[in-house]
ZAVEXZA-921385 format. One record per residue (C-alpha): x, y, z. Coordinates in nm, 4 decimals. Layout:
X Y Z
...
END
This chain:
1.2055 -1.3372 2.7556
1.0076 -1.6578 2.7193
0.6836 -1.4594 2.7158
0.8169 -1.2413 2.4368
0.9129 -1.5462 2.2311
0.5716 -1.7031 2.2926
0.4060 -1.3826 2.1793
0.6138 -1.3672 1.8607
0.5059 -1.7206 1.7725
0.1568 -1.5828 1.7211
0.1161 -1.4844 1.3550
-0.0655 -1.1564 1.4236
0.1917 -1.0397 1.6792
0.4841 -1.1219 1.4513
0.2995 -0.9535 1.1638
0.2668 -0.6394 1.3738
0.6424 -0.6363 1.4345
0.7217 -0.6710 1.0645
0.4747 -0.4060 0.9568
0.5778 -0.1546 1.2211
0.9481 -0.1964 1.1425
0.8704 -0.1619 0.7714
0.6671 0.1538 0.8265
0.9264 0.3213 1.0484
1.2180 0.2192 0.8264
1.1129 0.4773 0.5677
1.1396 0.7612 0.8176
1.4690 0.6300 0.9567
1.6106 0.6074 0.6045
1.4994 0.9664 0.5432
1.6717 1.0727 0.8658
1.9951 0.9073 0.7474
1.9721 1.0918 0.4161
1.9159 1.4268 0.5880
2.2241 1.3682 0.8055
2.4506 1.2415 0.5277
2.3618 1.4316 0.2105
2.2927 1.7763 0.0702
1.9391 1.9011 0.0018
1.9840 1.8312 -0.3698
2.0864 1.4700 -0.3098
1.8074 1.4214 -0.0537
1.5559 1.5412 -0.3124
1.6968 1.3071 -0.5780
1.6875 1.0047 -0.3462
1.3363 1.1020 -0.2400
1.2545 1.0895 -0.6090
1.3887 0.7329 -0.6182
1.1792 0.6492 -0.3115
0.8599 0.8055 -0.4443
0.8933 0.6597 -0.7942
0.9693 0.3108 -0.6654
0.6743 0.3252 -0.4265
0.4312 0.4864 -0.6690
0.5113 0.2681 -0.9715
0.5510 -0.0672 -0.7968
0.2578 -0.0167 -0.5617
0.0451 0.1425 -0.8306
0.0874 -0.1555 -1.0615
0.1304 -0.4402 -0.8161
-0.0809 -0.3626 -0.5084
-0.3987 -0.4438 -0.7008
-0.2378 -0.7622 -0.8311
-0.1339 -0.8484 -0.4744
-0.4866 -0.7952 -0.3431
-0.6394 -1.0020 -0.6215
-0.3854 -1.2757 -0.5419
-0.4939 -1.2584 -0.1770
-0.8615 -1.2791 -0.2710
-0.8153 -1.5606 -0.5236
-0.5955 -1.7725 -0.2954
-0.8247 -1.7135 0.0049
-1.1267 -1.8065 -0.2051
-0.9658 -2.1287 -0.3267
-0.8670 -2.2337 0.0245
-1.2094 -2.1438 0.1665
-1.3694 -2.3712 -0.0947
-1.1271 -2.6571 -0.0393
-0.9419 -2.6111 -0.3688
-0.5660 -2.6217 -0.4190
-0.4294 -2.2657 -0.4500
-0.1464 -2.3729 -0.6846
-0.3448 -2.3352 -1.0127
-0.4786 -1.9999 -0.8922
-0.1271 -1.8765 -0.8151
0.0044 -1.9842 -1.1547
-0.2840 -1.8136 -1.3330
-0.2397 -1.4900 -1.1386
0.1365 -1.4812 -1.2021
0.0819 -1.5421 -1.5747
-0.1742 -1.2641 -1.6013
0.0399 -1.0273 -1.3958
0.3267 -1.0818 -1.6402
0.1593 -0.8544 -1.8941
0.1331 -0.5728 -1.6413
0.4916 -0.6197 -1.5228
0.6378 -0.6311 -1.8745
0.4368 -0.3297 -1.9863
0.5407 -0.1290 -1.6811
0.9121 -0.1980 -1.7221
0.8919 -0.1186 -2.0958
0.7157 0.2112 -2.0201
0.9793 0.3022 -1.7611
1.2491 0.2389 -2.0214
1.0686 0.4608 -2.2721
1.0240 0.7395 -2.0160
1.3766 0.7150 -1.8803
1.4892 1.0683 -1.9844
1.1788 1.2226 -1.8272
1.2205 1.0297 -1.5007
1.5885 1.1152 -1.4748
1.5367 1.4834 -1.5504
1.2352 1.5513 -1.3294
1.2729 1.3174 -1.0318
1.6205 1.1621 -1.0116
1.8445 1.4688 -1.0156
1.9856 1.3923 -1.3637
2.1471 1.0745 -1.2264
2.1375 0.7714 -1.4554
2.2866 0.5619 -1.1764
1.9762 0.6303 -0.9663
1.7668 0.5334 -1.2686
1.9465 0.1959 -1.2908
1.8796 0.1488 -0.9191
1.5158 0.2361 -0.9754
1.4862 -0.0405 -1.2359
1.6577 -0.2878 -0.9996
1.4171 -0.2000 -0.7198
1.1153 -0.2218 -0.9519
1.2148 -0.5697 -1.0718
1.2383 -0.6907 -0.7115
0.9171 -0.5180 -0.6051
0.7191 -0.6673 -0.8958
0.8031 -1.0147 -0.7660
0.7785 -0.9400 -0.3935
0.4218 -0.8075 -0.4208
0.3038 -1.1325 -0.5774
0.4943 -1.3373 -0.3212
0.3375 -1.1450 -0.0343
-0.0057 -1.1779 -0.1911
0.0373 -1.5556 -0.1944
0.1623 -1.5590 0.1654
-0.1240 -1.3373 0.2847
-0.3842 -1.5446 0.1015
-0.2501 -1.8563 0.2753
-0.2400 -1.6542 0.6004
0.1303 -1.7339 0.6363
0.1983 -1.4125 0.8230
0.5251 -1.5327 0.9777
0.7038 -1.5507 0.6412
0.5143 -1.2404 0.5249
0.6639 -1.0477 0.8177
1.0109 -1.1882 0.7596
1.0069 -1.0540 0.4023
0.9234 -0.7087 0.5384
1.2048 -0.7281 0.7932
1.4538 -0.8382 0.5274
1.3589 -0.5445 0.3048
1.3800 -0.2940 0.5908
1.7126 -0.4131 0.7320
1.8696 -0.4412 0.3855
1.8046 -0.0701 0.3496
1.8852 0.0472 0.7007
2.1914 -0.1465 0.8196
2.4187 -0.0703 0.5201
2.2942 0.2911 0.5161
2.3840 0.3341 0.8824
2.7254 0.1882 0.8068
2.7720 0.4339 0.5187
2.6721 0.7207 0.7474
2.9194 0.6068 1.0138
3.1954 0.5890 0.7503
3.1165 0.9425 0.6349
3.0044 0.8389 0.2873
2.8325 1.1178 0.0917
2.7694 0.9299 -0.2350
2.3958 0.9346 -0.3083
2.4188 0.6315 -0.5405
2.5517 0.4109 -0.2558
2.2455 0.4799 -0.0395
2.0231 0.4330 -0.3437
2.1751 0.0928 -0.4215
2.0886 -0.0594 -0.0842
1.7467 0.1049 -0.0945
1.6753 -0.0673 -0.4276
1.8282 -0.3978 -0.3152
1.5709 -0.4362 -0.0349
1.2771 -0.5575 -0.2519
1.5061 -0.7987 -0.4410
1.6229 -0.9819 -0.1287
1.2711 -0.9682 0.0152
1.1327 -1.1488 -0.2900
1.4039 -1.4158 -0.2753
1.3368 -1.4862 0.0924
0.9612 -1.5030 0.0303
1.0107 -1.7649 -0.2405
1.2761 -1.9808 -0.0735
1.1779 -1.9767 0.2958
0.8333 -2.1459 0.2618
1.0040 -2.4351 0.0796
1.2478 -2.4821 0.3670
1.0026 -2.4127 0.6507
0.7161 -2.6515 0.5774
0.4110 -2.6336 0.8049
0.1410 -2.8967 0.7437
-0.1536 -2.6760 0.8392
-0.0566 -2.4356 0.5597
0.0442 -2.6948 0.3032
-0.2856 -2.8848 0.3038
-0.5849 -2.6484 0.3088
-0.9211 -2.7837 0.4187
-1.2646 -2.6495 0.3218
-1.3960 -2.3817 0.5529
-1.7062 -2.4648 0.7528
-2.0176 -2.4063 0.5425
-1.8267 -2.3583 0.2172
-1.9923 -2.4883 -0.0980
-1.7926 -2.6959 -0.3478
-1.7110 -2.4833 -0.6507
-1.4877 -2.4642 -0.9504
-1.2184 -2.2049 -0.9936
-1.3185 -1.8651 -1.1289
-1.2970 -1.8359 -1.5044
-0.9908 -1.6756 -1.6624
-1.2028 -1.3984 -1.8120
-1.3478 -1.2970 -1.4767
-1.0073 -1.3202 -1.3102
-0.8488 -1.1021 -1.5812
-1.1274 -0.8441 -1.5482
-1.0833 -0.8299 -1.1699
-0.7091 -0.7919 -1.2125
-0.7487 -0.5079 -1.4607
-0.9996 -0.3236 -1.2443
-0.7919 -0.3570 -0.9289
-0.4738 -0.2532 -1.1067
-0.6475 0.0569 -1.2417
-0.7886 0.1310 -0.8963
-0.4476 0.0935 -0.7338
-0.2835 0.3192 -0.9896
-0.5424 0.5848 -0.9115
-0.5027 0.5423 -0.5348
-0.1239 0.5613 -0.5556
-0.1419 0.8677 -0.7764
-0.3645 1.0239 -0.5138
-0.1378 0.9145 -0.2272
0.1794 1.0402 -0.3958
0.0383 1.3488 -0.5692
0.2033 1.5940 -0.3297
0.5621 1.4590 -0.3409
0.5435 1.4042 -0.7160
0.4169 1.7587 -0.7705
0.6809 1.9159 -0.5485
0.9577 1.7131 -0.7116
0.8464 1.8038 -1.0637
0.8053 2.1776 -1.0014
1.0858 2.2611 -0.7586
1.3681 2.0088 -0.7917
1.5632 2.2381 -1.0258
1.4893 2.5623 -0.8418
1.7946 2.7905 -0.8261
1.6887 2.9483 -0.4962
1.8602 2.7667 -0.2075
1.5640 2.8405 0.0232
1.3210 2.6813 -0.2232
1.5438 2.3741 -0.2429
1.5323 2.3391 0.1350
1.1549 2.3864 0.1384
1.1205 2.1132 -0.1223
1.3230 1.8713 0.0882
1.1231 1.9767 0.3962
0.7877 1.9045 0.2309
0.9110 1.5605 0.1230
1.0155 1.4894 0.4810
0.6706 1.6016 0.5986
0.5062 1.3450 0.3719
0.6956 1.0661 0.5456
0.6019 1.2025 0.8878
0.2335 1.2354 0.8007
0.2160 0.8710 0.6939
0.3354 0.7452 1.0312
-0.0325 0.7359 1.1306
-0.0614 0.4324 0.9050
0.1656 0.2320 1.1357
-0.0978 0.1634 1.4010
-0.3441 0.0335 1.1423
-0.1153 -0.1896 0.9349
-0.1235 -0.4957 1.1651
-0.5042 -0.4894 1.1407
-0.5368 -0.4030 0.7729
-0.3087 -0.6692 0.6242
-0.5012 -0.9802 0.7416
-0.8364 -0.8094 0.6810
-0.8898 -0.9008 0.3146
-0.8367 -1.2795 0.3476
-1.0717 -1.2884 0.6456
-1.3393 -1.0825 0.4701
-1.3087 -1.2951 0.1557
-1.3495 -1.6178 0.3528
-1.6552 -1.4763 0.5300
-1.8085 -1.3634 0.1997
-1.7508 -1.7070 0.0456
-1.9418 -1.8614 0.3376
-2.2286 -1.6183 0.2783
-2.1664 -1.4399 0.6118
-2.2272 -1.0893 0.4800
-2.3221 -0.9559 0.8223
-1.9715 -1.0490 0.9399
-1.8210 -0.8655 0.6426
-2.0257 -0.5578 0.7298
-1.9385 -0.5737 1.0987
-1.5628 -0.6115 1.0487
-1.5467 -0.3395 0.7837
-1.7455 -0.0812 0.9754
-1.5682 -0.1454 1.3062
-1.2265 -0.1089 1.1464
-1.3399 0.2047 0.9626
-1.4322 0.3579 1.2974
-1.0994 0.2484 1.4484
-0.9177 0.3983 1.1508
-1.0989 0.7289 1.1902
-1.0081 0.7425 1.5598
-0.6431 0.6668 1.4934
-0.6387 0.9213 1.2125
-0.7767 1.1985 1.4309
-0.5169 1.1184 1.6949
-0.2456 1.1382 1.4275
-0.3779 1.4796 1.3175
-0.3557 1.6064 1.6756
-0.0040 1.4694 1.7220
0.1113 1.6191 1.3912
-0.0258 1.9603 1.4853
0.1353 1.9640 1.8301
0.4566 1.7613 1.7977
0.5070 1.7693 1.4211
0.7257 2.0828 1.3991
0.9509 1.9520 1.6779
0.9820 1.6098 1.5117
1.0658 1.7727 1.1787
1.3350 1.9876 1.3371
1.4958 1.7667 1.6033
1.4285 1.4100 1.4828
1.4148 1.4182 1.1040
1.6502 1.7180 1.0812
1.4426 1.8490 0.7906
1.5981 2.1126 0.5703
1.3123 2.3600 0.6322
1.0479 2.4160 0.8991
0.6769 2.3818 0.8133
0.3763 2.5171 1.0077
0.1591 2.3002 1.2312
-0.1546 2.3427 1.0193
0.0314 2.2110 0.7155
0.1426 1.8941 0.8961
-0.2081 1.8449 1.0365
-0.3577 1.8733 0.6872
-0.1174 1.6104 0.5570
-0.2136 1.3737 0.8392
-0.5843 1.4317 0.7748
-0.5337 1.3387 0.4107
-0.3622 1.0188 0.5222
-0.6554 0.9428 0.7516
-0.9028 0.9646 0.4632
-0.6765 0.7475 0.2473
-0.6617 0.4785 0.5165
-1.0391 0.4874 0.5614
-1.0630 0.4372 0.1863
-0.8292 0.1363 0.2006
-1.0410 -0.0291 0.4711
-1.3593 0.0316 0.2711
-1.1807 -0.1018 -0.0362
-1.1107 -0.4340 0.1379
-1.4805 -0.4772 0.2148
-1.5799 -0.3987 -0.1425
-1.3182 -0.6341 -0.2909
-1.4360 -0.9174 -0.0667
-1.7858 -0.8570 -0.2062
-1.6544 -0.8525 -0.5637
-1.7182 -0.4799 -0.6094
-1.3946 -0.4223 -0.8016
-1.5475 -0.1698 -1.0411
-1.6697 0.0472 -0.7546
-1.3210 0.0534 -0.6036
-1.1739 0.1731 -0.9330
-1.4383 0.4447 -0.9745
-1.3925 0.5643 -0.6165
-1.0193 0.6263 -0.6445
-1.0629 0.7771 -0.9914
-1.3079 1.0280 -0.8441
-1.0418 1.1236 -0.5902
-0.7868 1.1867 -0.8629
-1.0393 1.3769 -1.0762
-1.1128 1.6304 -0.8016
-0.7448 1.6606 -0.7068
-0.6067 1.7479 -1.0497
-0.7826 2.0887 -1.0725
-0.6396 2.1856 -0.7331
-0.2837 2.1040 -0.8344
-0.3299 2.2562 -1.1804
-0.3149 2.6039 -1.0261
-0.0184 2.5250 -0.7990
0.2102 2.7759 -0.9720
-0.0464 3.0541 -0.9290
-0.0833 3.0368 -0.5519
0.0923 2.9630 -0.2250
0.2436 2.6153 -0.2620
0.1727 2.5287 0.1010
-0.1988 2.6082 0.0808
-0.2415 2.4489 -0.2610
-0.0684 2.1234 -0.1719
-0.2467 2.1010 0.1635
-0.5820 2.1449 -0.0102
-0.4915 1.8827 -0.2683
-0.3817 1.6410 0.0040
-0.7233 1.6724 0.1697
-0.9849 1.7112 -0.1051
-0.8997 1.4084 -0.3174
-0.8803 1.1472 -0.0351
-1.2001 1.2834 0.1214
-1.3934 1.2541 -0.2063
-1.2663 0.8987 -0.2653
-1.3514 0.7853 0.0882
-1.7034 0.9286 0.0628
-1.7703 0.7494 -0.2668
-1.6426 0.4152 -0.1335
-1.8445 0.4551 0.1872
-2.1665 0.5272 -0.0015
-2.1141 0.2305 -0.2348
-2.0368 -0.0022 0.0566
-2.3466 0.1170 0.2441
-2.5616 0.0540 -0.0633
-2.4072 -0.2898 -0.1198
-2.4504 -0.3908 0.2449
-2.8130 -0.2786 0.2359
-2.8740 -0.4909 -0.0730
-2.7016 -0.7916 0.0838
-2.9090 -0.7525 0.4016
-3.2259 -0.7637 0.1902
-3.0927 -1.0737 0.0153
-3.0254 -1.2374 0.3514
-3.3844 -1.1718 0.4558
-3.5144 -1.3267 0.1358
-3.2823 -1.6229 0.1764
-3.4082 -1.6962 0.5275
-3.7548 -1.7618 0.3834
-3.6333 -1.9652 0.0865
-3.5353 -2.3278 0.0545
-3.1627 -2.4220 0.0684
-3.1313 -2.4387 -0.3112
-3.2684 -2.0866 -0.3505
-3.0413 -1.9607 -0.0759
-2.7389 -2.1001 -0.2551
-2.8458 -1.9360 -0.5819
-2.8951 -1.6006 -0.4106
-2.5520 -1.6243 -0.2495
-2.3962 -1.6929 -0.5874
-2.5785 -1.4019 -0.7510
-2.4776 -1.1662 -0.4736
-2.1139 -1.2122 -0.5742
-2.1743 -1.0507 -0.9160
END
């Protein structure tokens, strides 16, 4: 027991626990829904899940990553992160306000196409979005400060807020979809509150007083214009990546939620369950991916571009290996897991589950490559890469009504992520090659020239 407690005191180990619980909580919640509710209610609550994830992550994940980069940069250069945090929160306010206003304007469309005509679920969606908008910024601050203990606690709070009451409702025989939706939406709200309050109560000196990293050059904060541009680019990139990641469930929801055929309704619920299963391959990578960006940013600020290249390429290879293993597991054990564990409403073939997992693998490779590019200030390339993925996916889904839905959605799940990952890989290779040439030039230059080259390489 003592060894377990000692292990959990390590930030990376505790982070792994929080991330793994968070990742599995989605599948457990889906299992609870399948056991407690009808196919129609499961589809509606999946709509709540998908919309909350797609909108909040699409808008805020880029803001979170830019918060991580900006805070890490300030700490690496010996600056106080407080002004950076205030500036990022102020700039994010425009995105948050615009998103909530747009969701209000599109309320009838969201309710009709994704929430099963339930305005109660729409109110819960808005509650969850408000909490998620804050929690993403809080976690970005915590990650930038490398406070992974509190970061993990926020994930655990969100997961258990959703799971424990839902299990209680299931045990009591409750079949009201809105009750499950309420606790699902409450998770991000409590997570944000804990992330704000806990660091004030649990003060740790090594986090409260940052020191300059070894070799860091004194520098002023980034200008507001540059910070705003980075934020806009990353937000656009994240919207594109989330659209790509959630294209299949959004498409299925929009086209088949109101189908009169009972079999089609079950197939719709089954495909949505398959999406959750396919993304379980992400679990093994999350403990590595989350601390990656602050470490890469710190290395880039020190001019250690070879370290950025090494970490990014090694983790890309690890991601590919894990992804291939997930494809194999999905093809062999996926149908059994869908039937006996998730209790899905309809069975799906092995090749379909394998295709979904392969699409997830390419998405995760893209996210690793994205971290390397962001650390090198290649925000525009990240946005273009994910946009390319969306651009090649749309034509595939545009003919979804004309062909077999299984083949069309499987193709869409594969083609877009593959195209995005290839673009990001090519851009990263080109950038690394240019930085290697700059390093060679710098080795022959005087210290002043080396510093100037390092500064130019960030543009």
